BALOBA-1460 file (C-alpha; in Angstrom, 3 decimals):
// residues 375
<rec num="1" residu="m" x="13.763" y="19.628" z="19.545"/>
<rec num="2" residu="k" x="17.426" y="19.032" z="19.864"/>
<rec num="3" residu="g" x="19.095" y="15.703" z="20.327"/>
<rec num="4" residu="r" x="16.565" y="13.918" z="18.076"/>
<rec num="5" residu="y" x="17.797" y="11.253" z="15.504"/>
<rec num="6" residu="r" x="17.553" y="12.313" z="12.039"/>
<rec num="7" residu="v" x="15.563" y="9.910" z="9.710"/>
<rec num="8" residu="l" x="15.451" y="10.280" z="6.074"/>
<rec num="9" residu="h" x="12.767" y="8.249" z="4.230"/>
<rec num="10" residu="v" x="13.537" y="7.820" z="0.425"/>
<rec num="11" residu="i" x="10.796" y="6.434" z="-1.920"/>
<rec num="12" residu="d" x="10.611" y="6.257" z="-5.680"/>
<rec num="13" residu="s" x="7.783" y="8.600" z="-5.998"/>
<rec num="14" residu="l" x="4.935" y="9.951" z="-3.934"/>
<rec num="15" residu="n" x="2.197" y="8.766" z="-6.403"/>
<rec num="16" residu="l" x="-0.647" y="6.656" z="-5.443"/>
<rec num="17" residu="g" x="0.566" y="3.429" z="-3.871"/>
<rec num="18" residu="g" x="0.455" y="1.308" z="-0.578"/>
<rec num="19" residu="a" x="4.100" y="1.858" z="0.217"/>
<rec num="20" residu="q" x="3.495" y="5.579" z="0.089"/>
<rec num="21" residu="a" x="0.371" y="5.089" z="2.473"/>
<rec num="22" residu="v" x="2.728" y="3.319" z="4.787"/>
<rec num="23" residu="l" x="5.392" y="5.964" z="4.614"/>
<rec num="24" residu="v" x="2.700" y="8.673" z="5.505"/>
<rec num="25" residu="n" x="1.624" y="6.564" z="8.488"/>
<rec num="26" residu="l" x="5.153" y="6.146" z="9.772"/>
<rec num="27" residu="i" x="5.591" y="9.867" z="9.928"/>
<rec num="28" residu="r" x="2.052" y="10.808" z="11.241"/>
<rec num="29" residu="h" x="2.352" y="8.245" z="14.080"/>
<rec num="30" residu="g" x="6.174" y="8.413" z="14.533"/>
<rec num="31" residu="d" x="7.689" y="9.456" z="17.769"/>
<rec num="32" residu="q" x="8.435" y="13.154" z="17.192"/>
<rec num="33" residu="s" x="10.113" y="13.477" z="20.509"/>
<rec num="34" residu="r" x="12.925" y="11.096" z="19.542"/>
<rec num="35" residu="f" x="13.029" y="11.404" z="15.646"/>
<rec num="36" residu="e" x="13.152" y="14.137" z="13.155"/>
<rec num="37" residu="f" x="11.804" y="12.870" z="9.835"/>
<rec num="38" residu="s" x="12.441" y="13.987" z="6.380"/>
<rec num="39" residu="v" x="11.261" y="12.535" z="2.965"/>
<rec num="40" residu="a" x="12.755" y="12.414" z="-0.367"/>
<rec num="41" residu="a" x="11.002" y="11.299" z="-3.606"/>
<rec num="42" residu="m" x="13.390" y="10.112" z="-6.291"/>
<rec num="43" residu="h" x="11.237" y="12.026" z="-8.918"/>
<rec num="44" residu="g" x="8.390" y="14.501" z="-8.909"/>
<rec num="45" residu="r" x="5.917" y="15.220" z="-6.133"/>
<rec num="46" residu="g" x="2.807" y="13.064" z="-6.555"/>
<rec num="47" residu="v" x="-0.385" y="12.804" z="-4.734"/>
<rec num="48" residu="y" x="1.036" y="12.383" z="-1.312"/>
<rec num="49" residu="w" x="3.348" y="15.303" z="-1.426"/>
<rec num="50" residu="d" x="0.855" y="17.760" z="0.184"/>
<rec num="51" residu="a" x="-0.099" y="15.244" z="2.969"/>
<rec num="52" residu="i" x="3.539" y="14.835" z="3.953"/>
<rec num="53" residu="r" x="4.237" y="18.605" z="3.850"/>
<rec num="54" residu="a" x="1.001" y="19.032" z="6.067"/>
<rec num="55" residu="l" x="2.695" y="16.974" z="8.800"/>
<rec num="56" residu="g" x="5.375" y="19.686" z="8.959"/>
<rec num="57" residu="v" x="8.120" y="17.352" z="7.624"/>
<rec num="58" residu="r" x="10.862" y="18.580" z="5.121"/>
<rec num="59" residu="s" x="10.142" y="17.137" z="1.748"/>
<rec num="60" residu="y" x="12.511" y="16.868" z="-1.156"/>
<rec num="61" residu="s" x="12.159" y="15.991" z="-4.774"/>
<rec num="62" residu="l" x="15.458" y="14.742" z="-6.136"/>
<rec num="63" residu="s" x="14.502" y="14.853" z="-9.908"/>
<rec num="64" residu="f" x="11.597" y="16.452" z="-11.802"/>
<rec num="65" residu="d" x="11.528" y="13.090" z="-13.966"/>
<rec num="66" residu="r" x="12.761" y="9.513" z="-13.484"/>
<rec num="67" residu="r" x="14.495" y="9.882" z="-16.840"/>
<rec num="68" residu="f" x="16.909" y="12.546" z="-15.463"/>
<rec num="69" residu="p" x="19.200" y="11.243" z="-12.845"/>
<rec num="70" residu="s" x="19.683" y="14.408" z="-10.981"/>
<rec num="71" residu="y" x="18.677" y="12.370" z="-7.887"/>
<rec num="72" residu="l" x="22.194" y="11.018" z="-7.568"/>
<rec num="73" residu="p" x="24.158" y="14.255" z="-6.900"/>
<rec num="74" residu="i" x="21.134" y="15.888" z="-5.046"/>
<rec num="75" residu="m" x="20.797" y="12.712" z="-2.810"/>
<rec num="76" residu="a" x="24.576" y="13.213" z="-2.163"/>
<rec num="77" residu="w" x="24.349" y="16.660" z="-1.282"/>
<rec num="78" residu="l" x="21.258" y="16.011" z="1.057"/>
<rec num="79" residu="c" x="23.018" y="13.408" z="2.988"/>
<rec num="80" residu="l" x="26.189" y="15.361" z="3.539"/>
<rec num="81" residu="a" x="24.205" y="18.573" z="4.471"/>
<rec num="82" residu="r" x="21.857" y="16.918" z="6.771"/>
<rec num="83" residu="r" x="23.964" y="14.033" z="8.210"/>
<rec num="84" residu="f" x="21.134" y="11.741" z="8.752"/>
<rec num="85" residu="d" x="21.418" y="9.000" z="11.393"/>
<rec num="86" residu="i" x="19.130" y="6.667" z="9.379"/>
<rec num="87" residu="v" x="18.321" y="6.382" z="5.814"/>
<rec num="88" residu="h" x="15.073" y="4.294" z="5.162"/>
<rec num="89" residu="t" x="14.435" y="3.272" z="1.629"/>
<rec num="90" residu="h" x="11.190" y="2.131" z="0.147"/>
<rec num="91" residu="l" x="10.740" y="0.505" z="-3.246"/>
<rec num="92" residu="i" x="13.329" y="-0.684" z="-5.767"/>
<rec num="93" residu="g" x="14.483" y="2.618" z="-7.252"/>
<rec num="94" residu="a" x="15.347" y="4.035" z="-3.798"/>
<rec num="95" residu="n" x="17.090" y="0.604" z="-2.855"/>
<rec num="96" residu="v" x="19.226" y="0.631" z="-6.071"/>
<rec num="97" residu="f" x="20.177" y="4.204" z="-6.547"/>
<rec num="98" residu="a" x="19.660" y="6.183" z="-3.132"/>
<rec num="99" residu="k" x="21.010" y="3.573" z="-0.745"/>
<rec num="100" residu="p" x="24.397" y="3.305" z="-2.101"/>
<rec num="101" residu="v" x="24.746" y="7.137" z="-2.146"/>
<rec num="102" residu="a" x="23.605" y="7.123" z="1.360"/>
<rec num="103" residu="a" x="26.399" y="4.593" z="2.354"/>
<rec num="104" residu="l" x="29.039" y="6.551" z="0.494"/>
<rec num="105" residu="c" x="28.132" y="9.726" z="2.265"/>
<rec num="106" residu="g" x="28.316" y="8.223" z="5.710"/>
<rec num="107" residu="a" x="24.793" y="7.186" z="6.625"/>
<rec num="108" residu="d" x="25.684" y="4.242" z="8.956"/>
<rec num="109" residu="i" x="22.122" y="2.900" z="9.349"/>
<rec num="110" residu="r" x="20.208" y="2.109" z="6.076"/>
<rec num="111" residu="i" x="16.913" y="0.256" z="6.462"/>
<rec num="112" residu="n" x="15.300" y="-1.410" z="3.431"/>
<rec num="113" residu="h" x="11.580" y="-1.538" z="3.664"/>
<rec num="114" residu="v" x="10.421" y="-4.481" z="1.531"/>
<rec num="115" residu="h" x="6.784" y="-3.994" z="0.376"/>
<rec num="116" residu="g" x="6.487" y="-7.033" z="-1.810"/>
<rec num="117" residu="s" x="8.270" y="-9.884" z="-3.243"/>
<rec num="118" residu="y" x="7.244" y="-10.236" z="-6.873"/>
<rec num="119" residu="k" x="10.022" y="-9.346" z="-9.011"/>
<rec num="120" residu="s" x="9.791" y="-11.308" z="-12.240"/>
<rec num="121" residu="a" x="8.441" y="-8.384" z="-14.370"/>
<rec num="122" residu="l" x="11.528" y="-6.352" z="-13.861"/>
<rec num="123" residu="p" x="14.545" y="-6.220" z="-16.170"/>
<rec num="124" residu="w" x="17.365" y="-8.721" z="-15.221"/>
<rec num="125" residu="w" x="19.862" y="-5.789" z="-14.631"/>
<rec num="126" residu="v" x="17.500" y="-4.139" z="-12.163"/>
<rec num="127" residu="l" x="17.238" y="-7.492" z="-10.279"/>
<rec num="128" residu="k" x="21.018" y="-7.899" z="-10.301"/>
<rec num="129" residu="a" x="21.559" y="-4.293" z="-9.114"/>
<rec num="130" residu="e" x="19.087" y="-4.804" z="-6.201"/>
<rec num="131" residu="r" x="20.836" y="-7.978" z="-5.098"/>
<rec num="132" residu="l" x="24.144" y="-6.130" z="-5.048"/>
<rec num="133" residu="t" x="22.895" y="-3.146" z="-3.149"/>
<rec num="134" residu="n" x="21.099" y="-5.289" z="-0.614"/>
<rec num="135" residu="r" x="24.604" y="-5.971" z="0.784"/>
<rec num="136" residu="l" x="24.573" y="-2.223" z="1.783"/>
<rec num="137" residu="s" x="21.454" y="-2.646" z="3.904"/>
<rec num="138" residu="t" x="21.884" y="-2.728" z="7.703"/>
<rec num="139" residu="h" x="18.492" y="-4.403" z="8.173"/>
<rec num="140" residu="f" x="15.411" y="-5.285" z="6.315"/>
<rec num="141" residu="i" x="11.799" y="-4.802" z="7.136"/>
<rec num="142" residu="a" x="9.476" y="-7.270" z="5.294"/>
<rec num="143" residu="v" x="5.695" y="-6.527" z="5.276"/>
<rec num="144" residu="s" x="4.779" y="-10.286" z="5.341"/>
<rec num="145" residu="d" x="6.275" y="-13.690" z="6.242"/>
<rec num="146" residu="s" x="6.155" y="-14.626" z="2.513"/>
<rec num="147" residu="t" x="8.285" y="-11.412" z="1.661"/>
<rec num="148" residu="r" x="10.829" y="-12.569" z="4.326"/>
<rec num="149" residu="r" x="11.015" y="-16.126" z="2.763"/>
<rec num="150" residu="h" x="11.655" y="-14.350" z="-0.564"/>
<rec num="151" residu="l" x="14.472" y="-12.320" z="0.757"/>
<rec num="152" residu="i" x="16.103" y="-15.331" z="2.185"/>
<rec num="153" residu="e" x="15.437" y="-17.838" z="-0.747"/>
<rec num="154" residu="k" x="15.897" y="-15.561" z="-3.541"/>
<rec num="155" residu="e" x="17.763" y="-12.661" z="-2.453"/>
<rec num="156" residu="r" x="20.200" y="-14.606" z="-0.108"/>
<rec num="157" residu="v" x="19.571" y="-12.280" z="2.820"/>
<rec num="158" residu="a" x="20.350" y="-13.808" z="6.304"/>
<rec num="159" residu="g" x="17.363" y="-14.242" z="8.321"/>
<rec num="160" residu="d" x="18.648" y="-12.391" z="11.368"/>
<rec num="161" residu="r" x="18.775" y="-9.231" z="9.265"/>
<rec num="162" residu="i" x="15.109" y="-9.241" z="8.615"/>
<rec num="163" residu="t" x="12.166" y="-8.219" z="10.767"/>
<rec num="164" residu="v" x="8.475" y="-8.927" z="9.584"/>
<rec num="165" residu="i" x="6.356" y="-5.865" z="10.389"/>
<rec num="166" residu="h" x="2.781" y="-6.154" z="9.002"/>
<rec num="167" residu="n" x="1.370" y="-2.905" z="7.694"/>
<rec num="168" residu="g" x="-1.125" y="-1.023" z="9.881"/>
<rec num="169" residu="i" x="-3.751" y="1.744" z="9.448"/>
<rec num="170" residu="d" x="-5.222" y="4.608" z="11.513"/>
<rec num="171" residu="l" x="-7.955" y="2.974" z="13.274"/>
<rec num="172" residu="e" x="-9.474" y="6.473" z="14.356"/>
<rec num="173" residu="l" x="-9.772" y="7.444" z="10.670"/>
<rec num="174" residu="y" x="-10.785" y="4.044" z="9.317"/>
<rec num="175" residu="r" x="-13.707" y="2.580" z="11.144"/>
<rec num="176" residu="p" x="-17.408" y="1.640" z="10.422"/>
<rec num="177" residu="r" x="-19.589" y="4.636" z="9.881"/>
<rec num="178" residu="p" x="-22.939" y="3.456" z="8.512"/>
<rec num="179" residu="e" x="-24.536" y="6.831" z="9.450"/>
<rec num="180" residu="l" x="-22.327" y="8.436" z="6.590"/>
<rec num="181" residu="r" x="-23.752" y="5.871" z="4.055"/>
<rec num="182" residu="a" x="-26.323" y="8.050" z="2.337"/>
<rec num="183" residu="g" x="-24.191" y="11.158" z="2.248"/>
<rec num="184" residu="a" x="-21.106" y="9.279" z="0.836"/>
<rec num="185" residu="r" x="-23.166" y="7.784" z="-2.016"/>
<rec num="186" residu="a" x="-24.559" y="11.164" z="-2.716"/>
<rec num="187" residu="q" x="-20.992" y="12.598" z="-2.743"/>
<rec num="188" residu="f" x="-19.530" y="10.182" z="-5.169"/>
<rec num="189" residu="g" x="-22.615" y="9.888" z="-7.339"/>
<rec num="190" residu="l" x="-23.551" y="6.233" z="-6.565"/>
<rec num="191" residu="p" x="-27.014" y="4.726" z="-6.394"/>
<rec num="192" residu="a" x="-28.608" y="4.804" z="-3.075"/>
<rec num="193" residu="d" x="-30.065" y="1.134" z="-3.384"/>
<rec num="194" residu="a" x="-27.142" y="-0.549" z="-5.108"/>
<rec num="195" residu="f" x="-24.736" y="-3.150" z="-3.681"/>
<rec num="196" residu="v" x="-21.511" y="-1.236" z="-4.185"/>
<rec num="197" residu="i" x="-18.187" y="-3.074" z="-4.988"/>
<rec num="198" residu="a" x="-15.059" y="-1.079" z="-5.062"/>
<rec num="199" residu="g" x="-11.662" y="-1.573" z="-6.716"/>
<rec num="200" residu="v" x="-9.020" y="0.558" z="-5.188"/>
<rec num="201" residu="g" x="-5.337" y="1.102" z="-6.152"/>
<rec num="202" residu="r" x="-3.079" y="2.090" z="-9.070"/>
<rec num="203" residu="l" x="-4.525" y="1.161" z="-12.432"/>
<rec num="204" residu="s" x="-1.376" y="-0.678" z="-13.315"/>
<rec num="205" residu="y" x="-0.591" y="-4.381" z="-14.676"/>
<rec num="206" residu="e" x="-0.237" y="-5.961" z="-11.209"/>
<rec num="207" residu="k" x="-3.522" y="-4.839" z="-9.957"/>
<rec num="208" residu="n" x="-5.331" y="-6.445" z="-12.827"/>
<rec num="209" residu="f" x="-8.339" y="-4.284" z="-13.286"/>
<rec num="210" residu="s" x="-9.077" y="-5.827" z="-16.618"/>
<rec num="211" residu="l" x="-10.099" y="-8.884" z="-14.778"/>
<rec num="212" residu="y" x="-12.012" y="-6.758" z="-12.277"/>
<rec num="213" residu="l" x="-14.110" y="-5.499" z="-15.155"/>
<rec num="214" residu="d" x="-14.636" y="-8.933" z="-16.493"/>
<rec num="215" residu="v" x="-15.855" y="-9.971" z="-13.024"/>
<rec num="216" residu="a" x="-18.102" y="-7.061" z="-12.884"/>
<rec num="217" residu="a" x="-19.707" y="-8.118" z="-16.218"/>
<rec num="218" residu="a" x="-20.233" y="-11.617" z="-14.929"/>
<rec num="219" residu="v" x="-21.799" y="-10.455" z="-11.613"/>
<rec num="220" residu="l" x="-24.178" y="-7.970" z="-13.291"/>
<rec num="221" residu="a" x="-25.505" y="-10.748" z="-15.526"/>
<rec num="222" residu="r" x="-26.712" y="-12.299" z="-12.345"/>
<rec num="223" residu="e" x="-27.227" y="-9.469" z="-9.952"/>
<rec num="224" residu="p" x="-28.316" y="-6.285" z="-11.706"/>
<rec num="225" residu="r" x="-28.325" y="-4.458" z="-8.435"/>
<rec num="226" residu="a" x="-24.436" y="-4.502" z="-8.213"/>
<rec num="227" residu="f" x="-22.719" y="-1.275" z="-8.945"/>
<rec num="228" residu="f" x="-18.853" y="-1.141" z="-9.391"/>
<rec num="229" residu="v" x="-16.578" y="1.780" z="-8.608"/>
<rec num="230" residu="i" x="-12.855" y="2.102" z="-9.087"/>
<rec num="231" residu="a" x="-10.763" y="4.635" z="-7.195"/>
<rec num="232" residu="g" x="-7.395" y="4.996" z="-8.590"/>
<rec num="233" residu="t" x="-5.024" y="6.459" z="-11.202"/>
<rec num="234" residu="g" x="-2.336" y="5.035" z="-13.484"/>
<rec num="235" residu="e" x="-1.232" y="4.060" z="-16.889"/>
<rec num="236" residu="e" x="-4.078" y="1.839" z="-17.735"/>
<rec num="237" residu="a" x="-6.843" y="4.555" z="-17.030"/>
<rec num="238" residu="r" x="-7.665" y="5.066" z="-20.577"/>
<rec num="239" residu="t" x="-7.662" y="1.447" z="-21.588"/>
<rec num="240" residu="l" x="-9.933" y="0.516" z="-18.778"/>
<rec num="241" residu="a" x="-12.400" y="3.264" z="-19.690"/>
<rec num="242" residu="q" x="-12.527" y="2.146" z="-23.130"/>
<rec num="243" residu="k" x="-13.085" y="-1.637" z="-21.881"/>
<rec num="244" residu="v" x="-16.051" y="-0.435" z="-19.644"/>
<rec num="245" residu="r" x="-17.772" y="0.864" z="-22.769"/>
<rec num="246" residu="s" x="-16.946" y="-1.928" z="-25.184"/>
<rec num="247" residu="i" x="-18.275" y="-4.566" z="-22.889"/>
<rec num="248" residu="g" x="-21.338" y="-2.580" z="-22.209"/>
<rec num="249" residu="i" x="-21.329" y="-2.163" z="-18.449"/>
<rec num="250" residu="d" x="-20.772" y="1.677" z="-18.361"/>
<rec num="251" residu="a" x="-24.195" y="2.131" z="-16.762"/>
<rec num="252" residu="r" x="-23.139" y="0.287" z="-13.724"/>
<rec num="253" residu="v" x="-19.381" y="1.152" z="-13.506"/>
<rec num="254" residu="r" x="-17.867" y="4.409" z="-12.273"/>
<rec num="255" residu="l" x="-14.224" y="5.353" z="-12.568"/>
<rec num="256" residu="l" x="-13.540" y="7.974" z="-9.912"/>
<rec num="257" residu="g" x="-9.919" y="8.673" z="-10.675"/>
<rec num="258" residu="y" x="-7.826" y="9.684" z="-7.652"/>
<rec num="259" residu="v" x="-9.606" y="9.883" z="-4.322"/>
<rec num="260" residu="g" x="-7.763" y="12.002" z="-1.776"/>
<rec num="261" residu="d" x="-9.555" y="10.796" z="1.189"/>
<rec num="262" residu="m" x="-10.567" y="7.185" z="0.966"/>
<rec num="263" residu="a" x="-12.024" y="7.264" z="4.558"/>
<rec num="264" residu="q" x="-14.911" y="9.424" z="2.898"/>
<rec num="265" residu="l" x="-15.516" y="6.715" z="0.205"/>
<rec num="266" residu="y" x="-15.633" y="3.565" z="2.302"/>
<rec num="267" residu="p" x="-19.018" y="4.471" z="3.987"/>
<rec num="268" residu="a" x="-20.521" y="4.222" z="0.622"/>
<rec num="269" residu="v" x="-19.137" y="0.694" z="-0.240"/>
<rec num="270" residu="d" x="-20.431" y="-2.808" z="0.607"/>
<rec num="271" residu="m" x="-17.365" y="-4.889" z="-0.608"/>
<rec num="272" residu="l" x="-13.859" y="-4.419" z="-1.732"/>
<rec num="273" residu="l" x="-12.787" y="-6.549" z="-4.769"/>
<rec num="274" residu="l" x="-9.003" y="-7.013" z="-5.105"/>
<rec num="275" residu="t" x="-8.251" y="-8.907" z="-8.357"/>
<rec num="276" residu="s" x="-4.401" y="-8.401" z="-8.136"/>
<rec num="277" residu="r" x="-1.913" y="-10.692" z="-9.826"/>
<rec num="278" residu="y" x="0.502" y="-10.012" z="-6.763"/>
<rec num="279" residu="e" x="0.832" y="-7.925" z="-3.767"/>
<rec num="280" residu="g" x="2.746" y="-7.479" z="-0.630"/>
<rec num="281" residu="l" x="0.226" y="-6.740" z="2.160"/>
<rec num="282" residu="p" x="-2.161" y="-4.235" z="0.524"/>
<rec num="283" residu="i" x="-3.303" y="-1.240" z="2.635"/>
<rec num="284" residu="t" x="-6.652" y="-1.179" z="0.895"/>
<rec num="285" residu="v" x="-7.457" y="-4.532" z="2.484"/>
<rec num="286" residu="l" x="-6.693" y="-3.198" z="5.917"/>
<rec num="287" residu="e" x="-8.858" y="-0.316" z="5.288"/>
<rec num="288" residu="a" x="-11.775" y="-2.413" z="4.127"/>
<rec num="289" residu="m" x="-11.491" y="-4.660" z="7.202"/>
<rec num="290" residu="a" x="-11.498" y="-1.682" z="9.604"/>
<rec num="291" residu="t" x="-14.355" y="0.026" z="7.972"/>
<rec num="292" residu="g" x="-16.591" y="-3.058" z="8.106"/>
<rec num="293" residu="t" x="-16.308" y="-3.597" z="4.331"/>
<rec num="294" residu="l" x="-16.618" y="-7.071" z="2.828"/>
<rec num="295" residu="v" x="-13.244" y="-8.348" z="1.226"/>
<rec num="296" residu="v" x="-13.138" y="-10.561" z="-1.846"/>
<rec num="297" residu="s" x="-9.590" y="-10.931" z="-2.879"/>
<rec num="298" residu="s" x="-7.033" y="-12.910" z="-4.862"/>
<rec num="299" residu="r" x="-5.412" y="-15.486" z="-2.657"/>
<rec num="300" residu="l" x="-2.008" y="-13.932" z="-2.330"/>
<rec num="301" residu="d" x="0.816" y="-14.624" z="0.058"/>
<rec num="302" residu="g" x="0.612" y="-11.507" z="2.237"/>
<rec num="303" residu="v" x="-3.234" y="-11.341" z="2.139"/>
<rec num="304" residu="q" x="-3.418" y="-14.934" z="3.413"/>
<rec num="305" residu="e" x="-1.434" y="-14.056" z="6.349"/>
<rec num="306" residu="i" x="-4.021" y="-11.627" z="7.547"/>
<rec num="307" residu="l" x="-7.276" y="-13.211" z="6.237"/>
<rec num="308" residu="r" x="-8.998" y="-16.600" z="6.259"/>
<rec num="309" residu="d" x="-11.026" y="-17.833" z="3.407"/>
<rec num="310" residu="g" x="-14.608" y="-18.676" z="4.647"/>
<rec num="311" residu="v" x="-13.980" y="-16.977" z="8.028"/>
<rec num="312" residu="d" x="-13.460" y="-13.264" z="7.486"/>
<rec num="313" residu="s" x="-13.286" y="-13.076" z="3.756"/>
<rec num="314" residu="a" x="-13.506" y="-14.755" z="0.439"/>
<rec num="315" residu="l" x="-10.082" y="-15.683" z="-1.097"/>
<rec num="316" residu="v" x="-9.907" y="-16.616" z="-4.808"/>
<rec num="317" residu="t" x="-7.105" y="-18.339" z="-6.888"/>
<rec num="318" residu="p" x="-5.625" y="-15.142" z="-8.670"/>
<rec num="319" residu="g" x="-7.015" y="-14.928" z="-12.397"/>
<rec num="320" residu="l" x="-10.176" y="-16.974" z="-12.020"/>
<rec num="321" residu="g" x="-12.837" y="-14.506" z="-12.884"/>
<rec num="322" residu="e" x="-15.628" y="-16.968" z="-12.799"/>
<rec num="323" residu="q" x="-14.786" y="-17.953" z="-9.151"/>
<rec num="324" residu="f" x="-14.548" y="-14.360" z="-8.161"/>
<rec num="325" residu="a" x="-18.082" y="-13.693" z="-9.592"/>
<rec num="326" residu="a" x="-19.601" y="-16.791" z="-7.935"/>
<rec num="327" residu="r" x="-18.220" y="-15.752" z="-4.553"/>
<rec num="328" residu="i" x="-19.495" y="-12.130" z="-4.741"/>
<rec num="329" residu="v" x="-22.986" y="-13.270" z="-5.836"/>
<rec num="330" residu="a" x="-23.012" y="-15.757" z="-2.989"/>
<rec num="331" residu="l" x="-22.231" y="-13.152" z="-0.410"/>
<rec num="332" residu="m" x="-24.645" y="-10.626" z="-1.926"/>
<rec num="333" residu="r" x="-27.337" y="-13.325" z="-1.572"/>
<rec num="334" residu="n" x="-26.474" y="-14.357" z="2.053"/>
<rec num="335" residu="p" x="-26.468" y="-11.319" z="4.185"/>
<rec num="336" residu="v" x="-26.037" y="-13.232" z="7.393"/>
<rec num="337" residu="l" x="-22.595" y="-14.747" z="6.142"/>
<rec num="338" residu="a" x="-21.534" y="-11.308" z="4.849"/>
<rec num="339" residu="r" x="-22.249" y="-9.760" z="8.321"/>
<rec num="340" residu="d" x="-20.162" y="-12.731" z="10.051"/>
<rec num="341" residu="y" x="-17.263" y="-11.979" z="7.635"/>
<rec num="342" residu="r" x="-17.324" y="-8.229" z="8.347"/>
<rec num="343" residu="s" x="-17.472" y="-8.688" z="12.187"/>
<rec num="344" residu="a" x="-14.561" y="-11.363" z="12.075"/>
<rec num="345" residu="a" x="-12.263" y="-9.030" z="9.891"/>
<rec num="346" residu="l" x="-13.050" y="-6.027" z="11.960"/>
<rec num="347" residu="d" x="-12.047" y="-7.873" z="15.208"/>
<rec num="348" residu="k" x="-8.840" y="-8.928" z="13.516"/>
<rec num="349" residu="v" x="-7.555" y="-5.501" z="12.326"/>
<rec num="350" residu="r" x="-8.452" y="-3.987" z="15.605"/>
<rec num="351" residu="a" x="-6.433" y="-6.694" z="17.377"/>
<rec num="352" residu="g" x="-3.040" y="-5.695" z="16.048"/>
<rec num="353" residu="l" x="-2.909" y="-3.911" z="12.761"/>
<rec num="354" residu="s" x="-2.797" y="-0.182" z="13.703"/>
<rec num="355" residu="a" x="-0.591" y="2.387" z="12.166"/>
<rec num="356" residu="q" x="0.634" y="3.321" z="15.713"/>
<rec num="357" residu="a" x="1.800" y="-0.253" z="16.477"/>
<rec num="358" residu="n" x="3.380" y="-0.308" z="13.062"/>
<rec num="359" residu="a" x="5.237" y="2.873" z="13.808"/>
<rec num="360" residu="r" x="6.478" y="1.582" z="17.220"/>
<rec num="361" residu="a" x="7.756" y="-1.740" z="15.592"/>
<rec num="362" residu="v" x="9.698" y="0.220" z="13.001"/>
<rec num="363" residu="e" x="11.231" y="2.348" z="15.648"/>
<rec num="364" residu="a" x="12.202" y="-0.754" z="17.701"/>
<rec num="365" residu="v" x="14.131" y="-1.717" z="14.688"/>
<rec num="366" residu="y" x="15.903" y="1.586" z="14.530"/>
<rec num="367" residu="a" x="16.698" y="1.430" z="18.084"/>
<rec num="368" residu="k" x="18.770" y="-1.855" z="17.721"/>
<rec num="369" residu="y" x="21.389" y="0.129" z="15.756"/>
<rec num="370" residu="l" x="21.297" y="3.551" z="17.096"/>
<rec num="371" residu="r" x="24.010" y="4.845" z="19.614"/>
<rec num="372" residu="p" x="22.878" y="6.657" z="22.784"/>
<rec num="373" residu="r" x="23.024" y="10.339" z="22.561"/>
<rec num="374" residu="a" x="25.688" y="11.998" z="24.596"/>
<rec num="375" residu="a" x="24.206" y="13.744" z="27.614"/>
């Protein structure tokens, strides 16, 4: 369609992650009559590559490996050849490397989507580079109020350059489907009569799946009907598999690896356990809420903006394994309380956390800077 604005989303990779899920939803639910979307991964392809291509969107891999910075000249060529109206960057690599190239090549509108605010694990020079390249952002989208505060207080970004847009999910895809419970458990090899507790996400430091396994052992010591399942891939996969065996819980824990369609897994699950050290606003929490799955989570800034401890979830101080275990066991033994949490969380996600609303809010940010097309 002629006359559409050209938008390039640039992201570090299309591997498993919440930012990647947000990106897919922005395209799937974007206004195709107004915007022509393209996606560039800084390196490789990743598990979301096929999902994006299936949406009929041009996709580019700027380098076959992060250690080979071919993404710089290829990004320049892409911007000069396609003349994008908007370059929308996700995650720190795209912010530091792709955004300056886009600015040099004449992309006037550069949106920086900030998916979290915890940066202390990064090298000092990366943090310095990001602060410098932040000056090239036309506008910032923060996924939570806490992320906005971080940008103002730590990154020294003016508040009027930041819009908070909470993540959203597809409520048609993610909804309670109890009729699929038996089939889903059979599909994933889960016991029919167990209380299934899932961990979902990248198997990496920030997700703290080592603590998840400690909590699993503590819960199983009190409630042997519990069963734990982890859906995700990452650099800690082998270490976690070894720990499962070494602490003797391998009969009640299953590592599924990458699950391509999480909507098929949730009907098999009773509870989501999120033991992360830090997060922005995790997509998996919204998925659990929308599917009627109990949420027990670290009490993190973005999570606290959506959920209320003792009302629609159990929120625990990060790192306190015994507290996690106690809250899980209490919910397992109190089905009425568990039902009330599920119902309250479902109402909340339906009230304003849809992927469609998220896409419209992002496009409203675009509209603030776009010039009207000539008739």
